[in-house]
N, CA, C and O atoms as a GROMACS GRO file, in nm:
protein
  512
    1UNK      N    1  -3.268   3.083  -3.116
    1UNK     CA    2  -3.318   2.954  -3.076
    1UNK      C    3  -3.259   2.844  -3.162
    1UNK      O    4  -3.225   2.737  -3.111
    2UNK      N    5  -3.246   2.867  -3.294
    2UNK     CA    6  -3.192   2.767  -3.384
    2UNK      C    7  -3.046   2.737  -3.355
    2UNK      O    8  -3.002   2.624  -3.376
    3UNK      N    9  -2.968   2.834  -3.306
    3UNK     CA   10  -2.828   2.813  -3.274
    3UNK      C   11  -2.812   2.738  -3.141
    3UNK      O   12  -2.715   2.665  -3.123
    4UNK      N   13  -2.902   2.755  -3.051
    4UNK     CA   14  -2.894   2.692  -2.920
    4UNK      C   15  -2.923   2.542  -2.930
    4UNK      O   16  -2.855   2.463  -2.864
    5UNK      N   17  -3.019   2.502  -3.008
    5UNK     CA   18  -3.058   2.362  -3.017
    5UNK      C   19  -2.943   2.272  -3.063
    5UNK      O   20  -2.924   2.167  -3.002
    6UNK      N   21  -2.865   2.303  -3.166
    6UNK     CA   22  -2.752   2.217  -3.203
    6UNK      C   23  -2.647   2.207  -3.092
    6UNK      O   24  -2.590   2.100  -3.071
    7UNK      N   25  -2.622   2.315  -3.023
    7UNK     CA   26  -2.525   2.311  -2.913
    7UNK      C   27  -2.577   2.223  -2.799
    7UNK      O   28  -2.501   2.146  -2.740
    8UNK      N   29  -2.703   2.235  -2.769
    8UNK     CA   30  -2.763   2.154  -2.665
    8UNK      C   31  -2.756   2.006  -2.702
    8UNK      O   32  -2.722   1.922  -2.618
    9UNK      N   33  -2.787   1.973  -2.825
    9UNK     CA   34  -2.779   1.834  -2.871
    9UNK      C   35  -2.635   1.785  -2.864
    9UNK      O   36  -2.611   1.673  -2.819
   10UNK      N   37  -2.540   1.865  -2.906
   10UNK     CA   38  -2.399   1.826  -2.901
   10UNK      C   39  -2.355   1.802  -2.757
   10UNK      O   40  -2.280   1.708  -2.730
   11UNK      N   41  -2.400   1.884  -2.666
   11UNK     CA   42  -2.365   1.868  -2.525
   11UNK      C   43  -2.426   1.740  -2.468
   11UNK      O   44  -2.358   1.664  -2.398
   12UNK      N   45  -2.552   1.716  -2.498
   12UNK     CA   46  -2.620   1.596  -2.447
   12UNK      C   47  -2.555   1.470  -2.502
   12UNK      O   48  -2.546   1.370  -2.430
   13UNK      N   49  -2.510   1.472  -2.625
   13UNK     CA   50  -2.444   1.356  -2.685
   13UNK      C   51  -2.303   1.338  -2.630
   13UNK      O   52  -2.258   1.225  -2.611
   14UNK      N   53  -2.232   1.445  -2.603
   14UNK     CA   54  -2.093   1.440  -2.559
   14UNK      C   55  -2.078   1.394  -2.414
   14UNK      O   56  -1.983   1.323  -2.382
   15UNK      N   57  -2.168   1.433  -2.326
   15UNK     CA   58  -2.156   1.401  -2.184
   15UNK      C   59  -2.144   1.251  -2.159
   15UNK      O   60  -2.053   1.210  -2.086
   16UNK      N   61  -2.231   1.166  -2.214
   16UNK     CA   62  -2.214   1.022  -2.188
   16UNK      C   63  -2.083   0.966  -2.244
   16UNK      O   64  -2.028   0.870  -2.190
   17UNK      N   65  -2.032   1.026  -2.350
   17UNK     CA   66  -1.907   0.978  -2.406
   17UNK      C   67  -1.789   1.015  -2.318
   17UNK      O   68  -1.692   0.939  -2.311
   18UNK      N   69  -1.794   1.128  -2.250
   18UNK     CA   70  -1.685   1.173  -2.165
   18UNK      C   71  -1.693   1.115  -2.024
   18UNK      O   72  -1.590   1.107  -1.956
   19UNK      N   73  -1.809   1.076  -1.979
   19UNK     CA   74  -1.826   1.030  -1.841
   19UNK      C   75  -1.729   0.920  -1.801
   19UNK      O   76  -1.668   0.932  -1.694
   20UNK      N   77  -1.709   0.812  -1.880
   20UNK     CA   78  -1.613   0.710  -1.837
   20UNK      C   79  -1.472   0.765  -1.823
   20UNK      O   80  -1.399   0.723  -1.733
   21UNK      N   81  -1.432   0.856  -1.908
   21UNK     CA   82  -1.298   0.915  -1.899
   21UNK      C   83  -1.285   0.998  -1.772
   21UNK      O   84  -1.180   0.996  -1.707
   22UNK      N   85  -1.389   1.069  -1.736
   22UNK     CA   86  -1.387   1.151  -1.615
   22UNK      C   87  -1.379   1.060  -1.492
   22UNK      O   88  -1.301   1.088  -1.401
   23UNK      N   89  -1.458   0.955  -1.488
   23UNK     CA   90  -1.456   0.862  -1.375
   23UNK      C   91  -1.319   0.797  -1.364
   23UNK      O   92  -1.266   0.786  -1.253
   24UNK      N   93  -1.260   0.753  -1.476
   24UNK     CA   94  -1.128   0.690  -1.475
   24UNK      C   95  -1.022   0.786  -1.423
   24UNK      O   96  -0.938   0.748  -1.343
   25UNK      N   97  -1.026   0.911  -1.469
   25UNK     CA   98  -0.928   1.010  -1.424
   25UNK      C   99  -0.942   1.035  -1.275
   25UNK      O  100  -0.842   1.051  -1.205
   26UNK      N  101  -1.066   1.038  -1.226
   26UNK     CA  102  -1.087   1.061  -1.084
   26UNK      C  103  -1.034   0.945  -1.001
   26UNK      O  104  -0.969   0.967  -0.899
   27UNK      N  105  -1.059   0.821  -1.043
   27UNK     CA  106  -1.011   0.707  -0.965
   27UNK      C  107  -0.859   0.697  -0.970
   27UNK      O  108  -0.796   0.659  -0.871
   28UNK      N  109  -0.799   0.731  -1.082
   28UNK     CA  110  -0.653   0.727  -1.092
   28UNK      C  111  -0.590   0.832  -1.001
   28UNK      O  112  -0.481   0.810  -0.948
   29UNK      N  113  -0.657   0.945  -0.982
   29UNK     CA  114  -0.601   1.048  -0.897
   29UNK      C  115  -0.611   1.012  -0.749
   29UNK      O  116  -0.542   1.073  -0.667
   30UNK      N  117  -0.694   0.916  -0.713
   30UNK     CA  118  -0.709   0.875  -0.573
   30UNK      C  119  -0.622   0.755  -0.539
   30UNK      O  120  -0.633   0.700  -0.429
   31UNK      N  121  -0.538   0.713  -0.629
   31UNK     CA  122  -0.449   0.600  -0.602
   31UNK      C  123  -0.341   0.642  -0.504
   31UNK      O  124  -0.299   0.758  -0.502
   32UNK      N  125  -0.297   0.548  -0.421
   32UNK     CA  126  -0.196   0.577  -0.321
   32UNK      C  127  -0.059   0.604  -0.385
   32UNK      O  128  -0.020   0.537  -0.480
   33UNK      N  129   0.009   0.701  -0.332
   33UNK     CA  130   0.149   0.722  -0.367
   33UNK      C  131   0.232   0.624  -0.284
   33UNK      O  132   0.179   0.559  -0.194
   34UNK      N  133   0.359   0.615  -0.314
   34UNK     CA  134   0.447   0.526  -0.238
   34UNK      C  135   0.452   0.567  -0.090
   34UNK      O  136   0.444   0.482  -0.002
   35UNK      N  137   0.464   0.697  -0.064
   35UNK     CA  138   0.468   0.745   0.075
   35UNK      C  139   0.337   0.716   0.147
   35UNK      O  140   0.337   0.674   0.263
   36UNK      N  141   0.225   0.739   0.079
   36UNK     CA  142   0.095   0.714   0.142
   36UNK      C  143   0.075   0.565   0.170
   36UNK      O  144   0.020   0.528   0.273
   37UNK      N  145   0.121   0.481   0.078
   37UNK     CA  146   0.110   0.336   0.098
   37UNK      C  147   0.194   0.292   0.217
   37UNK      O  148   0.148   0.211   0.298
   38UNK      N  149   0.315   0.344   0.228
   38UNK     CA  150   0.400   0.308   0.341
   38UNK      C  151   0.342   0.360   0.473
   38UNK      O  152   0.347   0.290   0.574
   39UNK      N  153   0.288   0.481   0.471
   39UNK     CA  154   0.226   0.535   0.592
   39UNK      C  155   0.105   0.452   0.633
   39UNK      O  156   0.084   0.428   0.752
   40UNK      N  157   0.025   0.409   0.538
   40UNK     CA  158  -0.090   0.322   0.567
   40UNK      C  159  -0.043   0.192   0.631
   40UNK      O  160  -0.099   0.147   0.730
   41UNK      N  161   0.060   0.132   0.574
   41UNK     CA  162   0.114   0.007   0.629
   41UNK      C  163   0.164   0.028   0.771
   41UNK      O  164   0.133  -0.050   0.860
   42UNK      N  165   0.241   0.132   0.792
   42UNK     CA  166   0.298   0.158   0.925
   42UNK      C  167   0.188   0.184   1.028
   42UNK      O  168   0.193   0.130   1.139
   43UNK      N  169   0.088   0.266   0.992
   43UNK     CA  170  -0.024   0.291   1.084
   43UNK      C  171  -0.097   0.162   1.118
   43UNK      O  172  -0.134   0.141   1.234
   44UNK      N  173  -0.116   0.077   1.019
   44UNK     CA  174  -0.186  -0.050   1.041
   44UNK      C  175  -0.107  -0.140   1.135
   44UNK      O  176  -0.164  -0.198   1.227
   45UNK      N  177   0.023  -0.152   1.111
   45UNK     CA  178   0.107  -0.238   1.195
   45UNK      C  179   0.111  -0.187   1.339
   45UNK      O  180   0.108  -0.266   1.433
   46UNK      N  181   0.118  -0.054   1.356
   46UNK     CA  182   0.117   0.004   1.490
   46UNK      C  183  -0.017  -0.019   1.558
   46UNK      O  184  -0.023  -0.060   1.674
   47UNK      N  185  -0.124   0.008   1.486
   47UNK     CA  186  -0.258  -0.007   1.541
   47UNK      C  187  -0.285  -0.151   1.586
   47UNK      O  188  -0.342  -0.175   1.692
   48UNK      N  189  -0.243  -0.246   1.504
   48UNK     CA  190  -0.268  -0.388   1.533
   48UNK      C  191  -0.162  -0.450   1.623
   48UNK      O  192  -0.171  -0.567   1.659
   49UNK      N  193  -0.060  -0.370   1.658
   49UNK     CA  194   0.046  -0.416   1.748
   49UNK      C  195   0.110  -0.546   1.700
   49UNK      O  196   0.134  -0.639   1.778
   50UNK      N  197   0.135  -0.550   1.572
   50UNK     CA  198   0.185  -0.672   1.509
   50UNK      C  199   0.317  -0.719   1.568
   50UNK      O  200   0.338  -0.839   1.588
   51UNK      N  201   0.406  -0.626   1.598
   51UNK     CA  202   0.539  -0.666   1.643
   51UNK      C  203   0.561  -0.642   1.792
   51UNK      O  204   0.673  -0.656   1.842
   52UNK      N  205   0.456  -0.606   1.864
   52UNK     CA  206   0.467  -0.580   2.007
   52UNK      C  207   0.522  -0.704   2.078
   52UNK      O  208   0.474  -0.815   2.057
   53UNK      N  209   0.621  -0.682   2.162
   53UNK     CA  210   0.682  -0.793   2.234
   53UNK      C  211   0.783  -0.871   2.152
   53UNK      O  212   0.849  -0.962   2.203
   54UNK      N  213   0.794  -0.837   2.024
   54UNK     CA  214   0.887  -0.907   1.934
   54UNK      C  215   1.002  -0.817   1.892
   54UNK      O  216   1.119  -0.854   1.904
   55UNK      N  217   0.966  -0.698   1.842
   55UNK     CA  218   1.068  -0.603   1.797
   55UNK      C  219   1.004  -0.464   1.796
   55UNK      O  220   0.888  -0.448   1.759
   56UNK      N  221   1.081  -0.365   1.836
   56UNK     CA  222   1.032  -0.227   1.835
   56UNK      C  223   1.031  -0.176   1.691
   56UNK      O  224   1.124  -0.202   1.614
   57UNK      N  225   0.927  -0.102   1.655
   57UNK     CA  226   0.924  -0.043   1.521
   57UNK      C  227   1.031   0.064   1.504
   57UNK      O  228   1.058   0.108   1.393
   58UNK      N  229   1.092   0.106   1.616
   58UNK     CA  230   1.207   0.197   1.607
   58UNK      C  231   1.332   0.123   1.560
   58UNK      O  232   1.430   0.185   1.521
   59UNK      N  233   1.328  -0.009   1.564
   59UNK     CA  234   1.445  -0.091   1.528
   59UNK      C  235   1.423  -0.168   1.398
   59UNK      O  236   1.481  -0.275   1.377
   60UNK      N  237   1.339  -0.112   1.311
   60UNK     CA  238   1.318  -0.173   1.179
   60UNK      C  239   1.327  -0.064   1.073
   60UNK      O  240   1.312   0.055   1.101
   61UNK      N  241   1.353  -0.108   0.952
   61UNK     CA  242   1.348  -0.018   0.837
   61UNK      C  243   1.257  -0.080   0.733
   61UNK      O  244   1.242  -0.201   0.725
   62UNK      N  245   1.198   0.005   0.653
   62UNK     CA  246   1.114  -0.038   0.542
   62UNK      C  247   1.185  -0.001   0.413
   62UNK      O  248   1.236   0.110   0.399
   63UNK      N  249   1.189  -0.093   0.320
   63UNK     CA  250   1.245  -0.067   0.188
   63UNK      C  251   1.142  -0.106   0.084
   63UNK      O  252   1.069  -0.204   0.101
   64UNK      N  253   1.136  -0.030  -0.023
   64UNK     CA  254   1.049  -0.065  -0.134
   64UNK      C  255   1.123  -0.164  -0.221
   64UNK      O  256   1.228  -0.132  -0.277
   65UNK      N  257   1.069  -0.285  -0.233
   65UNK     CA  258   1.133  -0.388  -0.315
   65UNK      C  259   1.080  -0.388  -0.458
   65UNK      O  260   1.153  -0.418  -0.552
   66UNK      N  261   0.952  -0.356  -0.472
   66UNK     CA  262   0.893  -0.361  -0.606
   66UNK      C  263   0.783  -0.257  -0.615
   66UNK      O  264   0.708  -0.234  -0.520
   67UNK      N  265   0.773  -0.194  -0.733
   67UNK     CA  266   0.665  -0.101  -0.764
   67UNK      C  267   0.601  -0.148  -0.892
   67UNK      O  268   0.670  -0.170  -0.992
   68UNK      N  269   0.470  -0.164  -0.891
   68UNK     CA  270   0.397  -0.195  -1.013
   68UNK      C  271   0.283  -0.095  -1.025
   68UNK      O  272   0.263  -0.011  -0.936
   69UNK      N  273   0.208  -0.103  -1.131
   69UNK     CA  274   0.090  -0.018  -1.145
   69UNK      C  275  -0.016  -0.056  -1.042
   69UNK      O  276  -0.104   0.025  -1.011
   70UNK      N  277  -0.010  -0.178  -0.990
   70UNK     CA  278  -0.111  -0.226  -0.897
   70UNK      C  279  -0.074  -0.207  -0.751
   70UNK      O  280  -0.161  -0.178  -0.668
   71UNK      N  281   0.054  -0.222  -0.717
   71UNK     CA  282   0.092  -0.222  -0.575
   71UNK      C  283   0.236  -0.177  -0.553
   71UNK      O  284   0.316  -0.165  -0.646
   72UNK      N  285   0.265  -0.153  -0.424
   72UNK     CA  286   0.402  -0.134  -0.376
   72UNK      C  287   0.433  -0.253  -0.287
   72UNK      O  288   0.350  -0.294  -0.205
   73UNK      N  289   0.552  -0.308  -0.303
   73UNK     CA  290   0.594  -0.419  -0.218
   73UNK      C  291   0.705  -0.369  -0.126
   73UNK      O  292   0.808  -0.318  -0.171
   74UNK      N  293   0.680  -0.384   0.004
   74UNK     CA  294   0.776  -0.337   0.104
   74UNK      C  295   0.835  -0.454   0.180
   74UNK      O  296   0.767  -0.553   0.208
   75UNK      N  297   0.963  -0.442   0.212
   75UNK     CA  298   1.030  -0.539   0.298
   75UNK      C  299   1.058  -0.469   0.430
   75UNK      O  300   1.102  -0.354   0.433
   76UNK      N  301   1.032  -0.540   0.538
   76UNK     CA  302   1.058  -0.491   0.673
   76UNK      C  303   1.182  -0.563   0.724
   76UNK      O  304   1.184  -0.686   0.733
   77UNK      N  305   1.286  -0.486   0.757
   77UNK     CA  306   1.414  -0.544   0.801
   77UNK      C  307   1.450  -0.497   0.941
   77UNK      O  308   1.416  -0.386   0.981
   78UNK      N  309   1.519  -0.583   1.014
   78UNK     CA  310   1.575  -0.543   1.143
   78UNK      C  311   1.682  -0.438   1.119
   78UNK      O  312   1.761  -0.448   1.026
   79UNK      N  313   1.683  -0.337   1.204
   79UNK     CA  314   1.781  -0.230   1.196
   79UNK      C  315   1.878  -0.250   1.311
   79UNK      O  316   1.846  -0.215   1.425
   80UNK      N  317   1.994  -0.303   1.284
   80UNK     CA  318   2.091  -0.331   1.389
   80UNK      C  319   2.178  -0.210   1.415
   80UNK      O  320   2.260  -0.171   1.331
   81UNK      N  321   2.159  -0.152   1.531
   81UNK     CA  322   2.237  -0.036   1.575
   81UNK      C  323   2.278  -0.059   1.719
   81UNK      O  324   2.241  -0.160   1.779
   82UNK      N  325   2.354   0.034   1.775
   82UNK     CA  326   2.393   0.022   1.915
   82UNK      C  327   2.269   0.021   2.005
   82UNK      O  328   2.265  -0.051   2.104
   83UNK      N  329   2.169   0.100   1.971
   83UNK     CA  330   2.046   0.105   2.050
   83UNK      C  331   1.963  -0.021   2.035
   83UNK      O  332   1.908  -0.072   2.133
   84UNK      N  333   1.953  -0.072   1.913
   84UNK     CA  334   1.866  -0.187   1.885
   84UNK      C  335   1.935  -0.321   1.907
   84UNK      O  336   1.868  -0.423   1.927
   85UNK      N  337   2.068  -0.321   1.904
   85UNK     CA  338   2.142  -0.446   1.919
   85UNK      C  339   2.155  -0.519   1.787
   85UNK      O  340   2.104  -0.475   1.685
   86UNK      N  341   2.224  -0.631   1.791
   86UNK     CA  342   2.243  -0.712   1.671
   86UNK      C  343   2.370  -0.676   1.596
   86UNK      O  344   2.435  -0.576   1.623
   87UNK      N  345   2.403  -0.761   1.502
   87UNK     CA  346   2.522  -0.743   1.419
   87UNK      C  347   2.497  -0.630   1.319
   87UNK      O  348   2.409  -0.642   1.234
   88UNK      N  349   2.573  -0.520   1.327
   88UNK     CA  350   2.550  -0.406   1.238
   88UNK      C  351   2.577  -0.438   1.090
   88UNK      O  352   2.540  -0.360   1.002
   89UNK      N  353   2.641  -0.551   1.062
   89UNK     CA  354   2.668  -0.588   0.923
   89UNK      C  355   2.554  -0.668   0.861
   89UNK      O  356   2.562  -0.708   0.745
   90UNK      N  357   2.447  -0.692   0.937
   90UNK     CA  358   2.333  -0.766   0.883
   90UNK      C  359   2.204  -0.688   0.906
   90UNK      O  360   2.195  -0.606   0.998
   91UNK      N  361   2.106  -0.713   0.823
   91UNK     CA  362   1.972  -0.655   0.841
   91UNK      C  363   1.870  -0.758   0.793
   91UNK      O  364   1.818  -0.748   0.682
   92UNK      N  365   1.844  -0.858   0.878
   92UNK     CA  366   1.755  -0.967   0.839
   92UNK      C  367   1.613  -0.921   0.804
   92UNK      O  368   1.562  -0.825   0.861
   93UNK      N  369   1.553  -0.991   0.710
   93UNK     CA  370   1.414  -0.964   0.672
   93UNK      C  371   1.323  -1.016   0.783
   93UNK      O  372   1.337  -1.129   0.829
   94UNK      N  373   1.231  -0.932   0.824
   94UNK     CA  374   1.130  -0.972   0.923
   94UNK      C  375   1.004  -1.017   0.849
   94UNK      O  376   0.953  -1.126   0.876
   95UNK      N  377   0.954  -0.934   0.758
   95UNK     CA  378   0.832  -0.964   0.681
   95UNK      C  379   0.830  -0.885   0.552
   95UNK      O  380   0.907  -0.790   0.533
   96UNK      N  381   0.741  -0.926   0.464
   96UNK     CA  382   0.718  -0.854   0.339
   96UNK      C  383   0.568  -0.825   0.326
   96UNK      O  384   0.484  -0.906   0.364
   97UNK      N  385   0.538  -0.707   0.272
   97UNK     CA  386   0.399  -0.664   0.256
   97UNK      C  387   0.379  -0.603   0.118
   97UNK      O  388   0.472  -0.548   0.058
   98UNK      N  389   0.257  -0.614   0.068
   98UNK     CA  390   0.214  -0.542  -0.051
   98UNK      C  391   0.099  -0.452  -0.011
   98UNK      O  392   0.008  -0.492   0.062
   99UNK      N  393   0.103  -0.329  -0.061
   99UNK     CA  394  -0.007  -0.236  -0.041
   99UNK      C  395  -0.056  -0.197  -0.180
   99UNK      O  396   0.020  -0.144  -0.261
  100UNK      N  397  -0.184  -0.224  -0.205
  100UNK     CA  398  -0.241  -0.198  -0.338
  100UNK      C  399  -0.277  -0.051  -0.352
  100UNK      O  400  -0.340   0.009  -0.265
  101UNK      N  401  -0.236   0.005  -0.465
  101UNK     CA  402  -0.251   0.148  -0.491
  101UNK      C  403  -0.397   0.194  -0.490
  101UNK      O  404  -0.429   0.296  -0.428
  102UNK      N  405  -0.484   0.122  -0.557
  102UNK     CA  406  -0.621   0.168  -0.574
  102UNK      C  407  -0.707   0.144  -0.450
  102UNK      O  408  -0.787   0.230  -0.413
  103UNK      N  409  -0.691   0.031  -0.386
  103UNK     CA  410  -0.781  -0.007  -0.276
  103UNK      C  411  -0.722   0.016  -0.138
  103UNK      O  412  -0.797   0.028  -0.041
  104UNK      N  413  -0.590   0.022  -0.127
  104UNK     CA  414  -0.527   0.028   0.005
  104UNK      C  415  -0.522  -0.107   0.074
  104UNK      O  416  -0.483  -0.118   0.190
  105UNK      N  417  -0.563  -0.211   0.001
  105UNK     CA  418  -0.560  -0.346   0.057
  105UNK      C  419  -0.415  -0.386   0.084
  105UNK      O  420  -0.325  -0.353   0.007
  106UNK      N  421  -0.395  -0.456   0.197
  106UNK     CA  422  -0.261  -0.500   0.236
  106UNK      C  423  -0.255  -0.652   0.230
  106UNK      O  424  -0.347  -0.720   0.274
  107UNK      N  425  -0.145  -0.703   0.176
  107UNK     CA  426  -0.118  -0.847   0.178
  107UNK      C  427   0.014  -0.869   0.249
  107UNK      O  428   0.101  -0.782   0.253
  108UNK      N  429   0.028  -0.987   0.303
  108UNK     CA  430   0.147  -1.028   0.378
  108UNK      C  431   0.202  -1.153   0.313
  108UNK      O  432   0.126  -1.243   0.278
  109UNK      N  433   0.335  -1.162   0.296
  109UNK     CA  434   0.397  -1.281   0.238
  109UNK      C  435   0.416  -1.384   0.348
  109UNK      O  436   0.497  -1.365   0.439
  110UNK      N  437   0.344  -1.492   0.338
  110UNK     CA  438   0.356  -1.602   0.434
  110UNK      C  439   0.483  -1.676   0.398
  110UNK      O  440   0.490  -1.737   0.290
  111UNK      N  441   0.586  -1.673   0.485
  111UNK     CA  442   0.719  -1.720   0.446
  111UNK      C  443   0.732  -1.870   0.426
  111UNK      O  444   0.811  -1.914   0.343
  112UNK      N  445   0.658  -1.951   0.499
  112UNK     CA  446   0.673  -2.096   0.487
  112UNK      C  447   0.626  -2.144   0.350
  112UNK      O  448   0.696  -2.219   0.282
  113UNK      N  449   0.507  -2.102   0.311
  113UNK     CA  450   0.455  -2.141   0.180
  113UNK      C  451   0.494  -2.047   0.070
  113UNK      O  452   0.468  -2.074  -0.048
  114UNK      N  453   0.558  -1.933   0.107
  114UNK     CA  454   0.599  -1.832   0.011
  114UNK      C  455   0.482  -1.788  -0.078
  114UNK      O  456   0.494  -1.781  -0.200
  115UNK      N  457   0.368  -1.759  -0.012
  115UNK     CA  458   0.253  -1.711  -0.090
  115UNK      C  459   0.190  -1.591  -0.020
  115UNK      O  460   0.196  -1.577   0.102
  116UNK      N  461   0.130  -1.505  -0.100
  116UNK     CA  462   0.070  -1.383  -0.049
  116UNK      C  463  -0.066  -1.413   0.011
  116UNK      O  464  -0.148  -1.483  -0.049
  117UNK      N  465  -0.088  -1.360   0.131
  117UNK     CA  466  -0.212  -1.379   0.204
  117UNK      C  467  -0.275  -1.242   0.233
  117UNK      O  468  -0.203  -1.144   0.250
  118UNK      N  469  -0.407  -1.235   0.239
  118UNK     CA  470  -0.468  -1.109   0.283
  118UNK      C  471  -0.421  -1.077   0.424
  118UNK      O  472  -0.414  -1.166   0.509
  119UNK      N  473  -0.389  -0.952   0.449
  119UNK     CA  474  -0.347  -0.912   0.582
  119UNK      C  475  -0.466  -0.920   0.677
  119UNK      O  476  -0.575  -0.871   0.646
  120UNK      N  477  -0.446  -0.983   0.790
  120UNK     CA  478  -0.543  -0.981   0.899
  120UNK      C  479  -0.466  -0.953   1.026
  120UNK      O  480  -0.352  -0.997   1.041
  121UNK      N  481  -0.526  -0.880   1.118
  121UNK     CA  482  -0.454  -0.852   1.243
  121UNK      C  483  -0.416  -0.985   1.310
  121UNK      O  484  -0.499  -1.076   1.319
  122UNK      N  485  -0.294  -0.996   1.356
  122UNK     CA  486  -0.247  -1.122   1.414
  122UNK      C  487  -0.309  -1.146   1.552
  122UNK      O  488  -0.341  -1.053   1.626
  123UNK      N  489  -0.324  -1.275   1.582
  123UNK     CA  490  -0.371  -1.312   1.715
  123UNK      C  491  -0.256  -1.307   1.814
  123UNK      O  492  -0.277  -1.279   1.932
  124UNK      N  493  -0.134  -1.333   1.766
  124UNK     CA  494  -0.013  -1.320   1.847
  124UNK      C  495   0.103  -1.291   1.755
  124UNK      O  496   0.092  -1.313   1.634
  125UNK      N  497   0.213  -1.242   1.807
  125UNK     CA  498   0.329  -1.190   1.740
  125UNK      C  499   0.377  -1.243   1.608
  125UNK      O  500   0.498  -1.253   1.589
  126UNK      N  501   0.293  -1.277   1.516
  126UNK     CA  502   0.339  -1.313   1.382
  126UNK      C  503   0.326  -1.191   1.292
  126UNK      O  504   0.250  -1.099   1.323
  127UNK      N  505   0.399  -1.189   1.182
  127UNK     CA  506   0.383  -1.081   1.085
  127UNK      C  507   0.251  -1.098   1.015
  127UNK      O  508   0.206  -1.211   0.994
  128UNK      N  509   0.186  -0.985   0.977
  128UNK     CA  510   0.063  -0.982   0.900
  128UNK      C  511  -0.037  -1.074   0.945
  128UNK      O  512  -0.145  -1.081   0.887
   0.00000   0.00000   0.00000
């Protein structure tokens, strides 16, 4: 009995000290990978029909422009091929998006003001 009590006290004292580390490790493990972030973005754009009537998603490419601890920044470019049309020596930017690793929140770069906006489904063929 005397040997059990010190161990029990040590366990009771240690658990609250370790809890924040366990919670932090769990949340870090649920952060989006680059592939998962891109898949989330693509599913969202398809679901919301962002480019319907403007450009086929088969005729665009996504490139990762920036990676930070907080987000992935993707650029959406026109893919000029024989099937898609356009000058094969160019690949104009259509839109830019950020997908946040921890929350999955998506932002869209509003090109006129050059500022990041929360993504909302478009009312008509605009990006983000």
